[in-house]
Residue, then its C-alpha position, 0 to 999 in steps of 0.5 A: x957579322x955586325x949588329x947593323x948587318x944583322x939588323x938589316x937582314x932582320x928588317x928585310x925578313x920582317x918586311x917580307x912577312x908583313x907584306x905577305x901576311x899583313x898585320x893583326x896576327x898573334x905575336x907568336x905567329x910572327x915569332x915562329x916565322x922569323x925564327x924559320x927565316x933566320x934559320x933558313x939564312x943560316x943564322x943562329x937564333x934563340x926563340x923564347x930564350x930564358x935569361x937569368x937575373x942575379x940579385x945579391x946572392x939570388x939567381x933567378x934562372x928565368x928572369x925573363x924570356x927574350x922573344x928572339x936573339x939573333x947571332x947572340x948580338x941582337x934582341x928582337x921584341x915582337x909586338x902585335x898591339x894597337x900602339x907601342x908604349x914607352x914602357x915597351x921601349x924601356x923593357x927592351x932597354x932593360x933586356x939589353x942591359x941585362x944581357x949586355x947586348x948592344x942592339x934591340x929591335x922593337x917591332x910592332x906587326x900590328x901596323x898598316x905600314x910596318x916601318x912605323x912600327x919599328x924602333x931601334x933601341x941601343x945600349x952603348x952601340 
């Protein structure tokens, strides 16, 4: 399955969840429900997945934790904040570079209209 097809399925699930529950819940709530929805669809999903960072001869086993990685192709960074900041976009791009993945979705569930809270970040896609 391509990154774009996976992204379509991800966004469909996000819209469904936002429509039913609305904005303002903790990020962990949306994260757990998304994991459930993807698993129900038969997709592989890793939640709070530790990603190693290498620096010179140093290996940090947990450099960061990705909120969700779907089908080993798309990273989802979930937010429930007043406003997405530029640093959130840079953060996701860094995650993509470090994992060598090509597509990330930055999703802020704390929006009246979810479509205004979705940003697609690419790494050479």
